[in-house]
N, C-alpha and C positions, 0 to 999 in steps of 0.2 A: 930411431927416426930415419925415415927414408930420405935419401939424398935427392936433391933437385938438379935438373940439368942447368948448366950455366945459362943465365939470361932468362929462364922461365920463371914467372911470378908464382907465388904461393896461391893455393886455391882460394883463400880468403880474399886476396888482392884481386883475382879474376872476378869474383862475385861483386866486390866493391866497384870495380871498373864497369861491369855490366850494369849495375844499378845506376851508376852515374850516367851512362849512355841512355838507359831506359827512361830515366826520369827527367831528361833534359828537354823534352818537348815543352815549349812555352805555353802551357794550357791557358793561363790567365790572359796572356796577350792575344791568343787565338779567340777566346771568348769575347774579348773587348772589340774585336773586329766582327765576329759572327753575330753578336746580339743586335747591333743597330742595322746590320745588313739585312738580316732576316725579318726584322720588324718592318723595314722599308718595303721589302718584297711583299709581305703579308698585307700591308696597308694599301700600297699604291700600285702594285703590278696590275697590268691590264686584265690578266686572267686570275681569278680567285683560285687559291689552292689551300691546302691544309699544312700546319706545321709538321705533321707526321710525314707528309710527302717530301717536304724540304729536307728532313733528316734522311729519309731513305734515299732520295736522289743524290744528296751530297755524299753519302756513304759509298755509293757506286763509284765515286771518284777514287776511292781507295783501291778498287780492283784495277784501275788504270796504272797505279803505281806498283801494285803487287797482285798478280792474278789469283793468288790463293784466297783472297778476301771475298766475302759475299755478305749481303745483308738481306734480312727478311723480317716480316712481322709474323709472330706466332701468338695467337690468342691476345693477351693484353700486354705484350712486350715487343720491343724492337731488338733484334739480335744482330751482332757482328760475328760472323763465322770465319774461322780459319779452315785449314785443310781437314781437320778431324775433331774440332771442338768449338765451343762457344767462347769467344774471347771477351765479350762484354755484352751487357744487356741493359736496357733502360725501360722504365714503365711508359706505356703508351698514354696513360690517362692525362698527364700534363700537356700532351701534344694534341689532344682532341677536345679538351675542355674549352668552353667559351672564355674569352678574355680579350684584353686590349692588345693591340699589335706589339707594344713594347714588352709586355709581360710574356706574350707568346714567343717573341723573338728571343728573349732571354731563355725560355724553356728550350728552344731549338739549340741555342748556343751551349747551354749546360749539357744537353744530351750529346751533341757533337764533340764537345770538349772531352767528355768521358770516352767516347769511341775513338777519337783521334789519339788520346793518350795510350789506350790499349793497342792500337795499331802500331804506334811508334815503338812500343816495347817489344812487340812481336815480330816486327819486320825490319831487317837491315835495309831493304829497298826504300821503305818510307823514310827511315832516318837519313839515308843518302840523298833522297830527294829534298829533304829539308822542309821547314815549317811553311815557307812561302809557297812552295810548289804543292804542299798538302792542301793549303787553302784554295789555291787556284784550281786544282783538279776537282775539288768538291763543287766549286761554283760553276765550272765548265759543264759538269754532268747535270747539275741542277738546271742551268739555263738551256741545255739541250732539250729539256722537257717543257720549257716555257715559251721561248721565242728566239729568233735568230740574231737579235740585236742587243739584248741585255748581255752584259759581260763584266767580269772582274778584271781590273787593270792593276797588276802588281806594281809596287813602288819602284822596283828596279826598272821595269819597262818604261815608266814615266820618266825616270832620270835619263835613260838612253834616248828617249824621244827628244828631250831637251838638248842633248848633245848633238843629235842629228840636225837640229835646226841651224847649227853653225852660224849663229849671230845674225841671221837675216832679220829677226824681229826688231833689232835696234839700229842697224846700220844700212839696211836696204841692199844687202848682198848675200850671196850664198857661195860657200867654198866647197870644192871637191878635190879629191886626190886624183890626179891624172898623170900618167907616165911616172916621172921621177920628181914630182913637185905638187904642192898645193896651189891651185889656181882659182881665180874668180870664175864661178860657174854661172852666176846669174846676177843681174843688177836691176833693182826695182826703180821704175821711172819716178823721178822727183824725190827719191830718197837721198839720205846724206852721201852715200857712195856715188850715186849718179851726179849729184851736184858738185862733187869734188873731181869729176872727170874720170873716175875709175871705170874700166871697161872689162867686159867678159874676156877671159883669156890671159889676163895679167897674172903673174906669179906672186903669191903671198909669201914673202921671205921671213917676216917677223911681225909680232904684235907686241907693242910696248917694249921693244928691244929683245923679246924672247924669240930666238930663232925657231923656225918650224920646217918640217920636212914632210914628205908624202905619207909618212906613217902617223902623223899628228892631227888628224881631223878632230878627234875628241878634245885634245888640248886647245886647238884653235877655237872650238865652240866655247870652251870655258873662258878663254881670254877675250873673245870678241863680245860676248854677252855681258851686260852690266846695267846699272840703273839708268833710267831715262834722264838725259841732261848731262851725263858724265862723258868724258873724253877718252878716246883711244887712238893710239898712233900706229899706223900700218906702214911697214916697209914693203914696197912693191917693186917688181922687176918687169919692164916691158921693152922689147926690142933691144935688150942688152943694157938698158939704162935703168939705174936704180933711183927710186924717189921715195920720199917720206911724206905721208899724208896724215893729218890729224882730223878725225871725225868726231862729231857730237852725237851720241846715241839719242834716238827718238823713236816713237812708236811708228813703225812702218808696216802698212798693210798692203799685201800683194794686190796688184791691179786685177780687177775682175771684169771691167767693162771696156770694150773697144768698139769703135764704130767706123764705118765708111759709107760714102754715098756713091751709088752706082745706078745708072739708068733712072735717075731721079727717084730712087728708092733708098731709104735709110736702113742700113743693115747694122744692127746692134747685137754684139755677142756678149753674153754673160757666161763666164767660165766658172763662177762660184758665187757665193753670197757671203761677203765679209761685212764688217761693221759699217763700212762706208759705201757699199754697193748702191744703195738707194740715192745717195748724194751724187755719186758719179753719174748714174743714169739720168738723174734730173738735169745735171749740167749738160750732158751729151744731147739730150732731147731739146733743151732750151737753145743751145748753141745752133743745132741743126735747123730748127724751125725759124730761128732768127735770120738765117741765111736765105730762107725761102721755103715755102711749104712743099714737102716732098709728096709724091703720089701715095706713099704708104710707108709703113715701118715693118721690118722683119726682125723679130726678137729671136735670136738664135740661142737655144738652150741645149743643143746637142752636146753630149759629153759632160754636162753639168751635173755633178753628183750632189749638189745641194749645199747646205750651210746653215746659217742662222735662220730660224723660223720667223723671227720678227722682220728680217729683211725680205723674206718671201712675200709677206703681207705688204710691206712698203713698196716693193717693186710692182706688185699687182695694182696697188693704189695709184701708181703713177699713170695708169691708163684708165682708171675708174674715178668717177666723181663722188659716188656714195654707194651705200648698200653693203651687203655681206660679201666677204672675200673667201672665208673658209670656216670650218668647224672642227673641233676636236671632241672626242668622246672617250670616257674611261670610267672605271669603277669609283675612283675617288672624286668627290664633288668638285675639287679644284681642276680636275682634268677636263671637265665639260665647259668648253669655251666657244665663243663666237667672235670672229675678227671682222671688223668693219672698215670700209674705205672712207676716208675723210679728206680727200685732197681734190686735185683737179686732173682732168685728162690732159696730160702734157703732149699727147699725140694729136690733140685738137680734133678728134673725131675721124681722123684719117684711117684707112684700112690697116689692120694689124694682123700679121701672120706670125704664129709661133712655131719654130722648128724644134722637133724633138726626135730622139732616137732611143735605142735600147739601153744607152748609158745615162739617159736623163733620169734623175732620181730626186726623191725627198723634196726639198724646198722648190726645186725647179718644176717638179710635178704639181706642186701647189699652185704656182703661177699659171702654168698651162691650163690646169683645171678651172681655176677661178675665172680667167679671161674667156675661156670657152663657154662655161656655163652661164656667164653673165652676158653672152652674146657680143663680147667686145673684140674677140680675136678668133681666127680660124687656125686650128692645129694641123700641122702637116708633118709627115714623117712616118714613124713606126710606133708600135706599142712601147711604152717606157718601162723602166725597171720595176716599178711597183713597190717602192719603199715608203710606206705611209704610217710608220710607227714613230712615236716621239719618246725620247729617253730623258729621265732625270739623271743628273750627275751628282753623286754624293761622295764627299771626301771621307776617308776612313782613318782611324787612329794610327795605323801603321804607314801612312803616307800613300796608300793605294787609293783607288777610286772604284766606285760601283756605279755602273750605268744600268738603270732599270727602266724598261719600257712601261709607260704608265697611261698612254692614250693613243688613239688612232685618229688619223686625219680622214675626214669624210667630206665629199663634195657637197655642194649646196643642195643637190637633189637627193643626197643621202647615201650614195654608194661609197664603199671604202677604197682608198687608193692602194692599201697594202695588198700585194699579190696580183691585183688586177692591172695596175698601172693606168696610164692615160692612153686612150685610143684616139688616133687622128681622124679628122673629117676627110682628109685626103691621104691615102696610103701610098708610100713610095717604096716600101720594102719588098713588094711582090714583083718588081721589075718594070721596065719602061712601058711595056704594052698595057699592063694593068693601070699604070699611072695615066697613060694617055686616055684610056677608056674612062677613068674616073673624072678627068678634066672635062671630057666630052659630055658625060652625064650631068655634071654640075652646070655646064653651059645650057643644058636642056631643062634645067630645073629639077633634076633628080639627084638625090644624095646617095652615093655609092656605099657609104658606111652608115647610113641612117638607121637601118634595122639593128645593126650590132651596137651602135651608140645608144639606142633606146633600150636595148637589152641590158647593157652595162649600167645605165642609170636606174634601172629597176632593181639592181642587185643590192643586197643588204648583208652585213656581216652577221655570222660567218658565211663566206661564200664557198660553195663546194669546189674542190680542186678541179673537177671535171668542167665546171662552168668557167672557171678561170682559164683553163686551157682552151676551151672553145672560143672564148672572147679574144684572147691574145693571138690565137692562130688566124683570126680574121685579118690581122696585119702584123706579122711576126716581128719581134724586136730585131733590129739590125743597126749596124753602125751608120752614122750619117754619111750622106753621099751628095754629089753635086746636083743630082736630080731634085733634092730638097729645095735648094735655092731657086732652081728653074721653075719648080711648081709654085713656089711662093710668088715669084714674079708674075707667072701666068695668072694667078688668082687676083693679084692687085691690079693687073692690067685688063682684067675681064670682070667688070662690076657684077654682071648677072651671075657668074660662077661664084664669086666671093659671097654674094648675098645668099645664094642657096646653101653654101657650106656653113655660113654663119647661123642659119636657122635650125640646123639639125641638132638633135632629133626634135 
C-alpha cells in the first residue's frame, strides 16, 4: 500500500469532497425563482419574446462569470459549451411549443436549472460567485436584450437599501458618518425629530442606551427603524451639552413641494412625487390664491426624476377640470389604460408655465406633457430625459424583486415619451441669444419650436433612433438655469407671447 503524505486526503475522499461541492447548487430554489420570473416576462413584458430566447440570453450571463462558457442553438437543442466539450444540452421543443405563460415559465426554469447545475459543477468561478450572483448575472444579460429599466434586485441589495435609509422613514431624520461621529444629516419638516427640536449637525451618541460611533451607520439604521407608533430614545450632543429625547415613530414622507411668491408670480417647485405630493400642492395653491390672485404660476419640474404614477395624474389634475391626462399602452390588456382628470383648476385659469430640463423624467414628464397637450401650460427649458416606461414590481420567493417593464406612456396625441422626452415651446438650452429670439418670435405670433413640436407629435412607437436624435437636438437636454425662470416670467408678463406658445403646434 502506498504511503500518503501527511495531511493529504485519500483519493476517495477527494472525490467525495468534489461531489459535495459540485452538487451544492440549490437547483430547486433557483427554479422556484426562475419559473414565476420568466412567466411574468413572457406574459407582461412590453416586448414579446420566446422562451428559447430567455434561456439563451440568461446563459450568456454565465460567460460573465466564466469566459470559457458559451451557449448556442444547434438543430433542435440548446447547448452549453465549455472550452472543448458540450457540458449540457436541452431539447428546444418545450421552449417553442405554444402554451400558457406559467407553463412556459416553468419550461424555462427547468432548462436553466439543468444548465446552471452543469455550470456549477464545471466552474470554480461560478461556485465562487454563488447562487445569488448566478441568478443576477442571468437576469442582467436577459434584460440587456429587452429594455434599460427592467431589472432583478437581489435580496441582499434590498436589505442594504433598508440599512441606508437610517431611520428616516419613521422619525423624520437622516444620520450620516462625519469626521469622528454619527451626526444628524437631515431633518424632515413637521416630522417627529423636527417637532422635538432636533437640528442638523447634532451628534447622535446613543439609541435606546446603545452607544454609537462613526463606524456604526448600519447599526444606527437597525436601532432607529421600528413599527409605527413605537418609541425610541435618542441621546444627542450639541454644543458640548448632552440631552435625551424620546420620539414616537410615524410615517414620515420627505417634502416634495415648496413655494415662494415673487413679482406677483407663484413659483412652485416639485422635487419628486411622493404619496402626499398632490395634497401638499393643493394646500400650497389654495393658500396662495387665498392671499390674492397671482399673475401666474410657474411649476418647476427641473431635476425631478419622477415617482408615483398616480401622483403625476393627481398633480396634472390640479390644473385641469376634466378630460384625459395620459395613456399607457402594452401587450397585456391591463397595461392599456386611460387616466382622466376629475377635479378643479386650482390655478383658477391663470397662466401656467412648466419648467423642465435634461434631468426631468418619468412622472414629471407626464405632468409637463399633459398640461402642454391640453393647452393648459407652456413648457420652458430643454428636452427632458425621455423615461416613458412603466415597471411592475414582483416579489420573489428568495426575498428578491423583479421589475418588469410592461407598458409605455404615450401623450394624448399618440407619441411615446420613451426616448423622445418632452420638447419645450420655448428653448433655453441654446443660449441667451436664441432665447431672446424665441421670445421675440412669440411676441410676433410665431412659434420658434412649432415645426419640431408638430413633428414630435406625429411620431409613433417604435421611433427611429435618427428621428429621436433630430428632435432632441432641436433643444438639447441641459441642466436648469436662471434663464428658465426669467423666460417664464417674460411669458406670464407678455400675454400675446404666452398665448402663441400655448397654441403650438
